[in-house]
C-alpha angles and dihedrals in degrees: 000000000000091000092046091050090048094049093053100066125167091261096051091046089056088050094050092044088059090058089059093044090056091045088054088065090066135061091232117142105163107064136188110203114200115200101009094176108187095352104255098134088038090059093049091049094049091047089049090058100255123144102236135192121178129213129193141143088242129062119269109283102187140072115253096100091185094065111096115234129201116201105205141135106245090221090059097037120133110219090216088066090062102043123134100044122128093205141009121211113202109167129164089358115090093064088071093068129063115283090234089057093054100083092054091052091048089050091052090054088052093048091053089073097243112148100207133039123189114200139180134174132169115287117205101165121126109301142128138201127207120182124175124180123180138173132150092275104043148014126207135176139178127191128175133165133182119187145163091021088126085067095053133077114236116249106229112229120221112269129306087028127094115304094184142357130201113254100043124106109294093012102078124153089259091051091051095047092048089058090050096050092042089056094060103269132122120215114239101166135012120196143158128218120236124259092044096285122126147355114234132199132188105204131188121202116263102233094196089063095055 
């Protein structure tokens, strides 16, 4: 329990809430959730009445025994094994594989027949956050700034760590969105999570590229 509570920080909860907010812009019911981690989003989807299946390179690491789980490496995934879903949620996952392997994975998602794809990856472009809260009992403030990352090369972490992040040299927002569109997806919504965390996209399959 202590590890679970530590994992679901305020920053991470906000990031996961945005996944659900974007899903709410669709009519999707049958969901494939890639990279469920400890199952926080899974639980919310199930309680919201969605038909959920999870997928990860690791075994399932959460309660909800009735949620089907596919243990598979995204790079080796057969699109035929994930057919029948209305939407795929794949957040904070693709940055763990090589940038050059990402288009193939995005194409697999498209070939599965899913109409929608919700993605997020870390965003480290120039940005700042300033929050101030005050009442007669307490005062809180939060400040964060990231700058000049677009001039720096990303230092690849040992696998399975991050292999790239949007905002660094060669991985700009325009570069990332070019990959998304080139893989057969149209951008419906672009958003950023609070606390300088991630860039999100709600994508719809480009039928003309099928």
